[in-house]
C-alpha positions in Angstrom: 0.0 0.0 0.0 2.8 2.3 0.5 3.4 2.0 -3.2 0.0 3.2 -4.0 0.3 6.0 -1.5 3.5 7.1 -3.1 2.0 6.9 -6.5 -1.0 8.8 -5.3 1.2 11.5 -3.8 3.3 11.5 -6.8 0.2 11.8 -9.0 -1.1 14.7 -6.9 2.2 16.4 -7.0 2.4 16.1 -10.7 -1.1 17.2 -11.1 -0.3 20.2 -8.9 2.7 21.0 -11.0 0.6 20.7 -14.2 -2.0 23.0 -12.7 0.6 25.5 -11.7 2.1 25.3 -15.2 -1.3 25.7 -16.8 -1.9 28.7 -14.6 1.5 30.2 -15.5 0.8 29.6 -19.2 -2.6 31.1 -18.9 -1.2 34.1 -17.1 1.4 34.6 -19.7 -1.2 34.3 -22.5 -3.4 36.9 -20.8 -0.5 39.2 -20.4 0.4 38.9 -24.1 -3.2 39.4 -25.2 -3.4 42.4 -22.9 -0.2 43.8 -24.3 -1.5 43.4 -27.8 -4.9 44.9 -26.9 -3.2 48.0 -25.3 -0.9 48.3 -28.4 -3.9 48.1 -30.7 -5.7 50.9 -28.9 -2.5 53.0 -29.0 -2.2 52.3 -32.7 -5.8 53.4 -33.3 -5.3 56.5 -31.2 -2.1 57.4 -33.0 -3.8 56.9 -36.4 -6.6 59.2 -35.4 -4.1 61.8 -34.2 -2.1 61.4 -37.4 -5.2 62.0 -39.6 -6.1 65.1 -37.5 -2.5 66.5 -37.7 -2.5 65.9 -41.5 -5.8 67.6 -41.9 -4.6 70.6 -39.8 -1.4 70.6 -41.8 -3.3 70.8 -45.1 -5.5 73.6 -43.7 -2.4 75.5 -42.7 -0.7 75.0 -46.0 -3.8 76.4 -47.8 -4.0 79.3 -45.4 -0.3 80.0 -46.0 -0.9 80.0 -49.8 -3.9 82.3 -49.4 -1.8 84.7 -47.3 1.1 84.6 -49.8 -1.4 85.6 -52.5 -2.8 88.4 -50.5 0.7 89.6 -49.7 1.5 89.6 -53.4 -1.6 91.6 -54.1 -0.9 94.0 -51.2 2.7 94.6 -52.3 1.6 95.2 -55.9 1.9 98.7 -57.3 -1.7 98.6 -58.5 -3.0 97.9 -55.0 -0.9 100.6 -53.5 -2.0 103.1 -56.1 -5.7 102.1 -55.6 -5.2 102.5 -51.8 -3.5 105.9 -52.2 -6.3 107.1 -54.5 -9.3 105.7 -52.6 -8.3 106.0 -49.0 -5.8 108.8 -49.0 -7.4 110.8 -51.9 -4.0 111.2 -53.6 -4.0 112.1 -57.3 -1.3 112.2 -60.0 0.2 115.6 -61.0 -2.1 116.2 -64.0 -5.3 115.1 -62.3 -8.1 117.0 -60.5 -9.7 115.5 -57.5 -13.5 115.9 -57.2 -14.9 115.1 -53.8 -18.7 114.6 -54.0 -20.8 114.5 -50.9 -21.5 111.1 -49.7 -24.3 110.0 -47.5 -24.0 107.9 -44.4 -25.8 104.6 -44.5 -28.5 104.6 -42.0 -27.5 102.5 -39.0 -29.4 99.3 -38.6 -32.9 99.9 -37.4 -32.7 103.6 -38.3 -34.0 105.2 -41.4 -32.9 108.3 -43.3 -35.3 111.2 -43.0 -37.5 111.6 -46.1 -35.6 114.7 -47.1 -32.3 112.9 -46.8 -33.5 110.0 -48.8 -35.0 112.3 -51.5 -31.7 114.3 -51.7 -29.7 111.1 -51.9 -31.8 109.7 -54.7 -31.7 113.0 -56.7 -28.0 113.4 -56.2 -27.5 109.8 -57.4 -29.6 110.5 -60.4 -27.8 113.7 -61.1 -24.4 112.0 -60.9 -25.5 109.2 -63.2 -26.8 111.8 -65.7 -23.6 113.9 -65.6 -21.5 110.8 -66.1 -23.7 109.7 -69.0 -23.5 113.1 -70.6 -19.8 113.2 -70.3 -19.5 109.7 -71.8 -21.9 110.7 -74.7 -19.9 113.9 -75.4 -16.7 112.0 -75.5 -18.2 109.3 -77.7 -19.5 111.9 -80.1 -16.1 113.5 -80.3 -14.2 110.3 -80.8 -16.7 108.9 -83.4 -15.9 108.7 -87.1 -14.2 111.9 -88.1 -13.7 111.1 -91.8 -9.9 110.8 -91.4 -9.4 114.3 -90.3 -7.7 115.0 -87.0 -9.7 116.7 -84.2 -7.4 119.7 -84.5 -7.2 119.9 -80.7 -4.0 120.9 -78.9 -4.2 118.1 -76.5 -6.4 120.1 -74.1 -9.6 118.3 -75.0 -9.0 115.9 -72.0 -9.0 118.9 -69.7 -12.1 120.3 -71.3 -13.9 116.9 -70.9 -13.0 117.0 -67.2 -14.2 120.6 -66.8 -17.4 119.8 -68.6 -18.0 116.8 -66.4 -17.2 118.9 -63.3 -19.6 121.6 -64.4 -22.3 119.0 -65.1 -21.8 117.4 -61.7 -21.7 120.8 -60.0 -25.0 121.8 -61.7 -26.6 118.5 -60.8 -25.6 118.8 -57.2 -26.8 122.4 -57.0 -30.1 121.3 -58.7 -30.5 118.3 -56.3 -29.7 120.6 -53.3 -32.1 123.2 -54.6 -35.0 120.8 -55.2 -34.3 119.0 -51.9 -34.9 122.3 -50.0 -38.2 123.1 -51.6 
C-alpha cells in the first residue's frame, strides 16, 4: 500500500505542478493578449491623431498659400495706387480730385429722413446723368471723323474734365435746390 500511496502522492504532486504550469501559461497568455490589446488601442489613437494632424497641416498650407497671394496683391503697385487714390485721396500731377458729398448709410434699425432719402436719390440720379452726358460727349467727339484730326491741342481731355465737373456741380446744385423746396 505504500506503493499506491506514493503513487497517489506523486500523482497529486504532478497534477499540482501541471495546474501551476497551466496557470502560468494562462497568465502569460493573458499578459500577451493584454499587451497586444493595449498596443492596438494605442495604434488606433495614433492613427486618429495622425489624420487630425495631416488635416490641420493641409489647412495651414492652404492658409499660407492664401496669405502669400494676399501679400503679393498688397505689395503690388496697382493695389498701392488704388489705396492711395481711394483711402488717402491722392492724385497724379495732371489730375483733378473731385470730392462729392456722400451719405451715411442709415444704422441698422434707423431710417434716413424723407428729405435725406430724396436728396440722396436726386444726387445719385444727377451724378449718373452727368457721367452719361460726359461719356456721350466723349463718344460723339471720338466717333468717325472722316480721317481728319480733331485739331485739338491736347487740351480736350482737360475740357472733358471741366465739362463733367460743371455738369456734376450743376446736378448737385439742382439736387440741393430741389431738396430744400
